[in-house]
N, C-alpha and C positions, 0 to 999 in steps of 0.2 A: 504493499499500500504506499503510495506517495504521501510524503507529509506536507500538509498545507501550513501557512504561516499561523493560522489560528490554532492548528494543532499544537504547534511548537509553543505558542503563547500559553496554551493551557497546560502543557507539560512542564513549563518552568525552565530555568536556565539551561543552556546546553554548553558543556565544556568547549572553550574556544578551539582546542586542538581536534575536535570531533570532526570525522570526515563522513558525510552522509551520502547516500547514493545520489547520483547526478539527477537532478530534475530536468524536465523538458526545457529546452532552451527557447528564449524568446526570438521573434523575427530578428534578422541581422540589421534591420533598420530602426529597431526600437531598443532604447537603453532603459533598463530597470535599475533605478538609483535608490539603494537603501539608506534612508536618511535617519539621523539620530534622534529627531523629534518632529512631529506634525507641527508645522508653523503655527504660533499662537494667533497671528493674522497676517494678512498679505497686503495690508494697506500701504500705499507708497509713502515714502519720506519717514516712516516710523521704525525705530529700533526695536525689533521684537526677537533678537538673537540670531545666532549664525544659521540655524535651519531656515528661518524665514528669508534671511539675506541670501542663501544659496538658490532658493527658489525664485526670489525676486530678481537675481541675476540672469534667469532663464527667460523671465516673461517681459522684463523691462531692460531698457538701456538708458544710460545717462549720457551726457555730452562727452565724457572721457572715461577711460578705465585703464588698467594695467596690463602691460604686455608681459609675456612669458619670463623676460628678464627683470621684471619689476619697475620698468620705466613707464611713464605715461604715455598713452596712446589715444588716438581719436576714436570716437563711436559716432554719436549723432553729429558731433562736430568733427569735421575732417582735418581742421587745423585751427590754431589759436595763438594769440600773441598779446604781450603787454602793449598798452597804449597810454602813453603819457605816465605821470606820477601814480595815479590810482585807478587807471582804467585797464579793463581786459576785453579783447574783442574775440568772439568765437564765430567761425564761419561754418555754417550747417551744410552737411552733405545732402543729397537727395534720399529721403528716407520716408518711410510710411508707418503709420500706427496700424494697430491690428484691425481697425474699422475701414482702412483703405484710404484715410485721409492723410495728406502730407504733413510731415513735421516742419513746422514753421517757426520763425522767431517769435511770433505771437504766443505759440504754445509754451516756448521757453520762458517768456517774460510772465505768463499766468502762472507756471509752476512756481518760479521764485517768489511771486507775490503771495501765493498761497502759503508756502513755506514760511514767509516772513510775517504772516498776518497776526493780528493781535491775539486771536484765539487758536492760533496753530498749535498742534501738538507735535510738530515735526521735530525730529531729533536735532536738526541742524538750524532751527529756528533762530537761535541766538546769534550765530555767525552771520546769518543774512540780515540782521538788524544793521550791520555795516554797510549795507548797499545805499548809496546815494541816489542813483538814478539807473534805469535800464532803458536803453535806447535800441530801436529796431528800424534801422535806416532802410533795410529791404527785407523780404521774407526769409532770406537765408543769412542774415547777419544780426548778431545780437552783441551790443556794447554794454558792458556793466561798469558803472563808475563807483568806486567805493569811497566811503567817507575819509578814509586814509589809505596810504599804500598798503597792500596785502599781498604778501608773498604766496600765500597758501591757496589762493582762490582756484587754480586748476586742480589741485588736490581735493578740494570740496567737491568738485563736479565729477571726480572719479569714484566718490564713495557710493556704494550700492544702496545707501539710504538716500540718494539723490536722483532717482529715475525721473525721466521726463514722460508724462503722461498727456493724452490729448486734452486740450483746453476744455474745461467744464466737465469732463468725464466722470469725476468723482461724485457728482450730483446724483447720478442714477445707480452707481455702483462704487462702493468705497475702494474696491481694487483699482479703479481707473482703467483706462485703455492704453497699454503699452506699445513699445515698438521692438520688443526684443525678438529673439530667434524663435521662440515657442509662444504658443497661445493656450491659455488655460482652458481646457475642454469640460472637465467635470472634477469633482472631488467627493470623497467619501470622508466625512468630517472625522479626524483622528486617526485615519487609515492611510489614505492614499490621494494622490492628485494625478490626473491625466493631461499631459501636454502634447500638443501637435505642433509640427513645424510650420512656421509662417512662411507663405509663398512669396511674400513681398519684402522679405528681410533685406537690408540694404547691403550685405556683403554677398557679391556674386558667388554662386555655387554653394551657399551655406544657408542654414545648417545642413550638415550632411546626414544626420538622423532624421527620420520622418516622425519619431515620437519619443517621449520620455514619460516613463511611469515612475512617480516619485512614491515610495512606500515607506511609512514611518516604522522604524524599529527602535523604540525607546530603550529595549534591553539590549546592552552592548553585546552580550554573549549570543542572542539570537541574530543580531545583526551580522556578526562574523560566520555564524552557522549558516545563514541564508546565502552568503557569498560562496562558502565552501561547498554548498549543496547545488549551487547554480541557480538559485531563485532570484538573485540579483546579480547585476553586472559590476556594480561600483558601490562602495560604501564610505561614508565620512566617519570621522572620529574613531579610527581603529583603536580599539583598546590596547593598550601598551602590553599587556600581558600576552596578547594574541599576535604581536608582530612577528615574533621569532617563527611561529608555525606558518603564518602567511608567507614569510620569505623562503621557507622551505618547501612550499607548495609549487610544483611545476607549472601549474595552470593559473597561478595568481602572481601579482606583482604589488609591491608596496612603494609608495611614494611619499616620503617624510620630508618636512621642513622643521627647522628649529627656529622659533620666532615667537610664537604665542607664549604667554605666560600667565601664572596664577598670582593672585594678590588678594589683599583684604581691604574692604571698604568699612567706613564706620558712620554710625548716626551720632553726630556731634550736636544735635538739638538739645538733648538732655541726658543725663546718666554719666556714667564714669568716662565714656570716650569723648565728652567734650573737652576733656583735659589732654593737651598734647603730650604730657609727661606719661600718661598711661598708654597712649597710642605708641609712643616710642618705646615704652617698656615691652609691649607686643612685639614691635619690630626687632627687638634685640634678644628676645626670649624664644625664638624659633630656630630649630636646627633644619636649615633647609635642605641639606644632603638627604634627610629622612624622607622629605616630600618627594624628592627625586626617585628615591629608591621605592617607596611605598605606593606613589601614585603612578610613577611612569616607569618603573622596572628599570631604572638607570638611564633611560632615554630622555635626558634632560640636563639641566645644570642649575646650581643654585643662583638666585638673583638677589643681591643684597643692596641695590640701589636702583635708580631709574633704569628703564629698558633701553638705553642709547646703545646700539650695537658698537663693538669696538672698531669697526671699520669706518665709522662716521667721524666727522670733525668734533662732534659734540660729546664724545666719550672722554671721561676723566677716571683714571685708575683708582684714585683715592676715593672719589664719590661713589665709584661703582661698588664699593665695599662699605659704604657708610653705615649699613645695618648689619654688619657682621655679628654673629652670635656672641653675646655677653650677658650671661644670666645675672652675674653680680651687679652690673650696672642696671639691669632691668629691675631687679628687687630694690635697688637704691631709689630708682625713679618712683616706683610704686609707693615705697615708705614716705618719700618726699611729698607725694600727692595724697598721702593719708588713705590709701587704697589697697593696703595689703590684704590678701585674702578674700577679695569680693568675688561674687558670682555674676555670671551673664550668660547670654544665649547667642549662639553662633549660627547664622542662616547659612545653609548650603542646599544641596539637592542629592538625592540617592539616585537620580536618573543618569547621571554621569559618574562613573567611578572615580574619575580624577577629582571631581568636586568633593565627593564623600570621602575619600582617602586623604585629601589635603585637610579637610576639616577634622579628621580623626587625629593627624598628627599635630595640627594646631592645639587641639584640645589637650592631648598628652603633654606637649612641651609646655604650655601655659600653666598646666596644674604643677609642674616643677617649680615655678616662680610665684605660685600663690593665687593664680586665677583659676577659678572653678568654672568651666564651660559646659553648658548644656547645648547639645546639637538639635537643630531644627531642620528636618530634611524633607520638604515637600517635592512634588514633581516639578520639572522645570518650568512650565508656564506660571505656576503659582509662585515659584522663586522669583520670576521676573517681576510679576505683579506686585509682590511684597517689596521688592527692591525699588520699583519706580515710585511707590507710595511712601517709602521711608519707613516701613513697618518692620523694623530689625535693630538690634544693638550693634553687632558687627556681623560682616558677611564675607563668604568666600567667593571670589570671582575670577573668570578666566577669559581672556581675550587677547587682543594684540594691538600695537600701535596701528592707527588706522591708514597711515601713510609713511612713507620713508622719511618725511619732513619732521624735524623736531616739534613743530607746532601741533603735532598729534598728542603731545603730552597734555595739551589744554582739555582733551576729552575726559582725562582722568582727574584733574586737579583744579580746573578753573570753575570757581564757584558761581560765576555769573551765568553758567549755561543752565539750561532747563533741567529739572530733576530727571535722573536716569538711574537705572540699576546698575549701571557700569561705574558710577563714581559715588563717593560719599555724600551723605545728606548733611546739611546744616554745618558745614565747616568752611570757614573762609580764613585764609592765611594772609594776613596784612602784607600788601606789597606783591603778592604773587601774581594776581590777574594783571596788574599793571606791567609786570615783566613779561607775561605771556603776550600781551598786547603789544608791547615793544617788539618782541621777537616776530610778531606776525608782519609788523611794519617795516622791518629791516631786510634788505636784500643782500648786504655785504656779509659774507660767510664769517669772517673774523669778528665783526661786530655781533653777529648773531650768537657766536660761540660764547663770547663774554656775557650776553644777556642770559643764555640758558644755563651757564655755569652758576650765575647767582640764583636763578629759579631752582636749580638742582639742590643747592645748598639749604634754601628755604624748605623745600619738601623734606629733606633729611632732617632738618631741625623740628618742623612743626608736624609732620607726618599725616597729611591728609589721606594718604594711601600707604599700604605696606606690600612691596612686592616680595614673593616668595621663591618662584622657580620658572626658568624657561622650561618648555616641554616640546618634544617632538609632536608635530601635527601630521597625522597620517591619513591618506586616502589609499584604499585597497581596492583592486579591481581584476577582472579576467585579463589574462595577457593579450587576448584579441582585441581589447579596446585600445585604440590609438587616438593620438591628438588631445587627449586631456592632460592638463599639467597642474600640479600643485604649485601655486606660484611662491616665490621666494619669501623666507622670513615670515614677518607678521601679516604678509598679503595673502597667506594660506587660505583665509576665509573668503576671498574673492574667486577662488578657483573654479568654482562652477561655471563662471562665465566664459570659460574655455571650452564648454561642451557644445558650443556652435560649431567648433572645428573637429569634433570627435566622430569616430566611426569604428566599425568592427572590420579587422584584417581577415 
């Protein structure tokens, strides 16, 4: 008897190394994508986590995206350039939305206006408050004038939370009408989504696949078992304990990148974590190598400072180890704050083993310095909701820098940004937002390096977040799948955008 996904779900977890009889293969022009979570929602411009971003990158496109080498490349915009001190011009290619309407400068202007609107819930709303004017001299040209020079504007438009949808289309359907390589045809809530190739996609000869079926496998062991059994062709978030068995499988291949990282966020509105001394005690009280081993089976690296890669101009060796393990200093800080021996709750999720295992190591380590931690482990959508609403004391989080530019640091520590589960709640570090704004406005690398060095030190001292460990981020797939690429470093989360080039050999 062939095993169905529902049979596996009823049977419980399957050991990662288990080999099941091969199931029937899908058509060679249909990709079956085993996704780690059913997207909480697919509304454009909203950050609902990596699973939602992966699907968004299939049905939507923005002005720009990232190439396989991590560089910026054109999408709906075929080219772009800086214009004067504070302007940027984007030249649109001939492209169409899924309803057949052409993508025009008016559509782009409308998207930006919706994102920046007063009642907008867009992830990047705050950034677009910096727009002074939007000009559309013709249907294929958009000129954006910022209130001050802003080096990071092109990176904003490469973010998968910045898709362009047809003007006015969210009025009838919150999803909007996209211009991506695939069209959403149907979905079974919580289970799967069916996507079909868009025949007017603007890249000639693409997509090569005719369809993608996205199937949610929240249980990581079931996700691996489905790939090994031939039920799916590609999976995300390969559990680290399964990577060795996948590498040894002649029918499969593993594509890893080191760049995403684990960290802690805090609720500073009230309670113990309003005090930076207590946050710093937490930063100094964790043995990060234990997280690398327990959560990632050694496929990672301790992270004791801000996640600036060593190959960038913004890396500083001393600052990179500013939160090195020091339990004696941690205890002294707790005593100074009058908080020795307190109890608190740590929000995480059991849906991803890396989150659960990280939380367990944090719990054990902090007990040694006198902090008693109770774990709260809801499913991922609930964890996102609690984080967005600030209903937690401190929390485990995992993501990556949103772009190769150091301005991405703002996403984690800029308190002027809209509330989000990816950053702390109610913590403002005096002077930090101003430094981040100065970094965005400066185009000279040496001057920017000085600015971000000062920001780095403020973060180390005031601790609006605590980094823990880099992790390998893996996709696993059938060897027959070609053209899919796990993008470098922290851009790994954008990788589903390369599925427009994928095919079966």
